[in-house]
C-alpha positions, -999 to +999 in steps of 0.1 A: +000+000+000+030+023+006+042+016-030+006+022-043+002+055-024+036+068-037+027+059-073-007+077-069+010+110-059+012+123-095-025+114-100-035+132-069-015+163-081-033+161-115-067+159-099-061+188-074-045+210-100-073+204-125-099+212-099-087+248-099-106+252-131-144+255-127-166+230-145-176+255-172-141+266-178-129+230-179-156+221-204-148+251-226-112+241-227-118+204-235-142+212-264-117+233-283-109+221-318-072+219-308-079+195-280-101+174-303-073+171-328-049+160-300-074+135-287-079+120-322-042+119-329-035+101-296-063+076-301-053+066-336-016+065-327-025+042-298-045+019-319-020+018-348+011+016-327-001-011-303-016-032-332+016-030-354+038-037-324+018-068-314+017-081-350+055-076-354+063-090-320+042-121-321+050-130-357+087-126-352+086-146-320+068-175-337+093-174-366+123-176-343+109-202-318+086-224-339+101-226-374+134-237-389+143-201-397+180-201-409+202-184-383+174-180-359+198-172-329+213-144-350+178-131-359+168-132-322+196-108-313+187-085-343+150-085-334+157-076-298+184-050-306+160-020-313+153-019-276+188-005-273+180+024-296+159+051-278+127+061-295+138+097-298+171+087-313+152+065-338+129+094-346+159+117-350+176+092-374+145+090-396+138+127-397+174+135-405+171+110-434+137+120-447+110+144-436+084+121-451+080+104-417+064+135-403+029+121-406+006+098-389+019+067-407+054+078-401+048+082-364+032+047-362+061+032-381+088+048-359+072+041-325+064+005-335+099-001-347+111+012-313+087-006-290+078-040-307+106-058-287+085-051-256+060-076-271+086-098-289+107-107-259+080-119-235+063-138-263+096-156-271+099-166-234+063-178-233+067-199-264+098-215-249+079-225-218+047-236-235+039-273-231+040-288-267+016-315-256-013-290-261-003-286-297+001-323-303-035-328-291-047-301-314-028-317-343-042-351-335-076-337-339-069-325-374-059-288-369-033-275-391-005-251-380-024-218-384-055-231-366-034-246-338-017-213-333-049-193-332-069-217-310-042-232-288-009-213-288-021-177-288-045-182-259-018-199-239+008-171-244-018-143-241-006-131-207+029-123-222+014-107-253-011-086-233+016-075-209+038-064-237+009-047-255+001-029-222+036-016-219+036-004-255+003+014-250+016+031-218+048+042-235+029+057-264+006+076-241+036+092-223+060+095-254+073+130-260+108+130-275+101+109-306+067+125-314+081+160-309+109+153-334+084+137-358+062+168-354+031+146-346+011+164-319-006+143-292-020+150-257+016+146-243+032+171-266+001+193-260+008+192-223+044+203-227+033+231-251+007+243-226+034+246-199+059+262-222+037+288-240+010+298-214+023+284-181-012+273-175-008+245-150-045+236-145-051+234-182-021+212-188-030+188-159-066+186-173-051+172-205-030+148-183-063+137-167-075+127-201-043+106-205-051+089-172-086+080-186-068+064-215-046+045-191-075+032-171-092+020-202-061+001-213-058-014-178-094-025-178-091-041-213-059-059-203-074-072-171-106-084-189-086-102-216-062-118-192-089-133-169-082-150-135-070-184-146-039-197-128-011-207-152+015-222-128+022-259-128+043-284-109+069-302-129+085-293-162+060-311-184+074-327-216+111-329-221+112-315-256+102-284-275+073-283-299+080-296-334+094-267-356+075-259-387+095-262-420+092-230-439+102-246-473+097-222-502+085-195-478+120-193-462+133-168-488+104-143-484+105-146-446+143-139-445+138-110-469+110-095-447+131-099-415+160-082-433+137-053-442+126-050-406+162-050-393+171-023-418+141-001-409+146-005-371+184-005-369+199+004-402+183+038-407+191+053-372+226+038-371+234+050-407+222+084-398+244+085-367+274+074-388+267+101-414+264+129-389+296+117-370+316+119-403+300+148-421+284+170-394+300+205-392+292+206-354+307+172-346+329+173-316+341+148-289+344+166-256+359+137-236+352+152-202+315+159-209+310+125-226+326+107-197+307+126-170+274+121-187+281+084-193+289+076-156+259+098-144+236+079-168+249+045-157+246+053-120+211+066-123+200+037-145+213+011-120+198+029-090+164+034-107+163-003-118+171-016-083+146+006-065+118-002-090+125-039-088+125-040-050+092-020-050+076-043-076+082-075-055+055-070-029+030-057-055+035-087-078+035-111-049+002-098-036-014-098-071-004-134-078-005-152-045-034-133-028-058-125-056-087-103-047-102-068-051-077-051-028-047-069-045-059-060-079-065-024-069-030-021-055-014-036-086-034-014-110-025+017-090+011+015-102+002+020-139-015+055-142+017+074-136+034+056-165+008+071-189+016+107-177+044+127-193+076+129-172+071+166-166+037+160-149+052+134-126+082+157-119+060+187-111+040+165-087+072+155-069+086+190-069+053+203-053+052+176-027+089+179-018+089+218-015+058+217+007+065+187+028+102+177+026+122+207+013+155+189+019+146+165-009+142+191-036+167+188-064+184+157-050+194+124-065+170+104-042+140+125-055+151+119-091+154+081-085+120+082-068+106+098-099+122+072-121+107+044-099+072+059-102+074+063-140+088+029-148+074+007-120+050-010-145+079-024-164+092-040-132+057-053-121+051-069-155+085-086-155+083-099-119+046-110-122+053-129-154+077-152-137+059-153-104+028-166-122+048-197-132+062-204-097+038-230-081+026-219-046+025-256-036+063-256-035+062-230-007+037-252+011+061-282+008+090-261+021+070-249+051+059-285+058+096-294+060+102-268+087+110-236+067+096-203+078+077-181+054+109-160+048+131-191+043+106-207+019+105-175-001+143-172-001+152-208-009+123-218-032+105-189-048+134-164-052+155-188-074+124-194-096+118-157-102+154-145-106+149-143-144+120-119-139+140-098-114+169-096-139+144-086-167+129-060-144+163-045-137+173-044-173+140-030-186+138-002-160+175+007-165+169+010-202+140+034-196+159+055-170+189+060-193+166+075-220+142+096-198+142+133-207+116+156-192+116+143-156+154+143-156+156+179-168+132+191-140+142+169-110+180+165-115+203+186-093+218+217-110+248+207-132+237+170-135+236+159-172+228+125-187+235+113-222+198+117-230+196+153-218+228+163-235+217+147-268+184+165-266+200+198-260+222+195-290+196+180-313+170+206-303+195+232-314+199+214-347+235+206-340+232+170-352+269+164-354+274+174-318+244+153-307+256+121-325+284+111-300+259+112-271+234+090-290+262+065-299+272+062-262+235+059-252+231+030-276+263+013-264+252+017-228+219+000-236+235-030-253+243-050-222+208-047-208+193-056-242+216-086-245+206-099-210+169-096-219+173-114-252+194-141-236+169-147-209+141-150-234+160-173-257+170-201-233+160-234-248+192-255-254+172-282-273+170-290-310+134-296-320+121-318-348+108-301-379+075-306-398+063-290-431+044-258-430+007-264-426+011-302-420-009-322-395+012-343-371 
């Protein structure tokens, strides 16, 4: 409940600030044509971005795990790699290559290329753990590969897919940097514009309240689709992976399509970085500034990842092991802040710290707290995903053998959920290293990260000077991305192969 109350601080700030507007004034503001356009842009971006991310993530995961795709381990690394390229760097790379992406379809393409790994990685992990006996039964009843996937595989891996889709949706609601570069106005960019041009806090927080409504809708849809069925089991099930589908003549088009995806998601931003490093007139390599920003980013990323992971543990434990209305309410309470722009969360923390704990204002602990509130959903989704698969009966057995509750959790449950803890640390650290607006507002004076330095240079159209910070940001994200892809790709078995569409 302490974690939930902390995460609800920004929402409380939004409600109190919005209440300063009278009902009539608030209604007049919300029915403006400008707000209507922002609402429409946000809605269609959400629908298009989440749909394309889910299609790309699930399709690529199935190709890597369940087919005889040539070089599938190499493809797995390439398909997870876009997670190391921040969305605003990806958008900058596309815009500096062609201004044709400054449109709705361009925005959908760029954000989907940046965020589809959030669906791909958990789907790969779920497919690895799925009991192939279910598919064998479906095949014995005459279902071909496509029907088996739609009726058996997809429902079984739906928690992973829905969790990834929820993360993508929340990121799109709060995305600012990429959409600002792509010149695609949404509610988030409108909130920042409102603060910057008119300094109208209540009007801006009223727009943030609309974002919260979007978030609550996403949470309700995900909760409804996921259901309450328990998915843990005792024992490892079968000792083999499901039979891989032979692509046959489809192999060449599939490889060509994956190559195109890799070029769009990685080739374009990396080629743009290389071009500006070589040809940019403002290109410079200030070693002192680069080193300082790198170590600051690394320290904040690790601190934010650790705090968010520790905070996620009791929330996920309660949601999985003690299901009920209160547990669900506590778990759902960590998500609304993730849909808010970083500046709204930061202003909430600034207001609370100045009025209640002035000593915290502009300190590293307050900045880390802001990161934890913003990115706690990543940690909760990761920890909950593995905790769902840890059978509670094993704890009961440990207690029957004389272990206390704490010893049972430490010796039995903790080893089972370590992959989820590692994924939580990596996902939150990646998000912290690329956060912009909250960092600019909450960080102590003189504190610069790679993301803020890149943004300052890119916003001044000094692309050459911005490129070194972007390169270091990508290199810093590679280890966390590698850990995530490695954890999702653990199989160690060679599966048999059957022709595409065949019945076993």
